[in-house]
C-alpha positions in Angstrom: -20.3 96.7 149.9 -16.6 97.1 148.8 -15.5 100.5 147.3 -13.3 101.1 144.5 -10.5 103.2 144.5 -11.7 106.2 143.2 -14.8 105.6 144.5 -13.0 105.5 148.2 -10.7 108.8 146.7 -14.4 110.4 146.4 -15.8 109.8 149.1 -12.5 111.1 150.7 -11.7 114.4 149.3 -15.9 114.8 149.9 -15.2 114.9 153.7 -12.3 116.9 153.5 -13.5 119.8 151.4 -16.1 119.2 154.7 -13.7 119.4 157.2 -12.1 122.4 155.0 -15.1 124.4 155.5 -16.7 123.5 158.5 -13.7 123.4 160.6 -10.9 125.4 159.3 -10.6 126.9 162.5 -8.8 123.7 163.7 -6.2 123.5 160.9 -5.0 127.2 161.3 -4.4 127.0 164.6 -2.4 123.5 164.6 -4.5 121.9 167.0 -3.8 118.7 168.2 -4.2 115.6 165.9 -6.5 114.0 167.6 -8.9 117.0 167.1 -8.2 116.7 163.6 -9.1 113.3 162.8 -12.0 113.4 164.8 -13.6 115.9 163.0 -12.2 114.6 159.6 -13.7 110.9 160.7 -17.3 112.2 161.6 -16.9 113.4 157.9 -16.2 109.8 156.0 -18.9 107.8 158.6 -21.3 110.7 156.3 -19.4 109.0 153.6 -19.5 105.6 154.6 -22.8 105.1 156.1 -22.6 101.3 155.7 -19.7 100.7 156.9 -17.6 102.0 161.1 -15.5 104.8 160.8 -13.1 104.7 164.0 -10.8 107.1 165.7 -7.8 105.0 167.3 -9.7 102.1 167.7 -7.0 99.3 169.3 -8.9 95.7 168.3 -8.9 93.6 165.7 -12.0 92.1 166.4 -11.3 91.2 170.5 -8.2 91.0 170.8 -5.8 94.0 170.7 -4.3 95.3 167.6 -0.6 94.8 167.5 2.0 94.9 164.0 5.3 92.4 164.7 8.3 95.0 164.9 6.6 98.1 164.5 8.3 99.1 167.5 11.4 99.3 166.0 11.3 102.0 163.8 11.8 104.8 166.2 13.0 105.2 169.6 9.8 106.7 171.3 8.2 103.3 170.7 7.5 101.3 173.3 5.3 98.5 172.0 4.1 96.7 169.6 0.3 98.0 169.9 -1.4 100.2 167.3 -3.4 103.1 167.0 -4.5 103.6 163.5 -6.3 107.7 163.6 -9.5 106.4 161.0 -10.1 103.6 160.5 -13.4 102.6 158.2 -14.0 98.6 158.9 -16.8 96.3 160.4 -15.9 96.1 163.7 -16.5 92.4 164.6 -15.3 90.7 161.5 -12.0 91.2 159.5 -13.2 93.0 157.3 -10.9 96.1 156.5 -11.2 98.3 154.2 -9.4 102.3 154.8 -6.7 102.8 157.4 -6.2 106.8 157.7 -3.0 108.6 159.1 -2.6 112.0 159.7 0.1 114.6 160.4 -1.4 118.3 160.8 1.7 119.7 159.9 4.2 119.2 157.2 5.9 116.9 159.2 6.5 113.1 157.9 5.8 109.7 160.3 8.0 106.9 159.5 6.6 105.3 161.1 3.0 106.1 160.0 3.8 105.3 156.3 5.5 102.1 157.8 2.3 101.3 159.7 0.7 101.9 156.3 2.4 99.5 154.7 2.1 96.9 157.0 -1.9 97.2 157.3 -2.0 97.1 154.2 -0.2 93.9 153.1 -2.2 91.4 151.2 -1.8 88.9 153.3 -0.6 90.6 156.4 -3.2 90.0 159.2 -4.9 93.0 158.9 -5.4 93.5 154.6 -7.1 97.0 154.5 -7.9 97.5 150.5 -6.4 100.7 151.0 -4.4 103.2 153.3 -3.9 107.3 153.3 -1.3 108.9 155.1 -2.4 113.0 155.1 -0.7 115.9 155.7 -2.5 119.0 156.4 -0.4 122.2 155.9 -3.0 124.9 157.7 -5.4 125.5 155.6 -3.3 124.2 152.7 -4.7 121.4 149.9 -3.3 118.9 152.1 -0.9 116.5 150.8 -2.4 112.2 149.8 0.0 109.5 149.9 -2.4 106.2 148.9 -1.2 102.8 149.7 -2.4 99.3 148.4 -0.5 95.9 148.8 2.5 96.7 151.1 2.9 100.1 148.8 2.8 103.7 147.9 -0.1 103.4 145.2 -0.7 107.5 144.2 0.2 110.8 145.2 -1.4 113.9 145.6 0.0 117.4 146.4 
């Protein structure tokens, strides 16, 4: 079952609220991005029970997940292989609902933003319906930037 943006947004907001309610400590101490992604993914899974929700999933069916030329977005990147922070998808087929990149501080990551644009391109290799960039600032309300069709769609601060 595919969801409209408003329903996805509602489900993600519920998951974020649960993260704040149950695990605000990891946000307060500025825990590692992977720790926050993992806990958030657990809450997202409760909202999308008929989908697989994975962290740093590096496969497209059986192949390694790559984005051509993504390594050029930063001097620190050495490969076109990608590991999105959280994805909502069906593992064994090419059916991708939502891709999420998070930052546990207010910093922007141009590579993550470029990834979301490329992963949500309608005619792209992955064609996620929506992308989401979440910027956490400890226990303040996070900034959410949504992507659709390869471009920024909606921003909420």
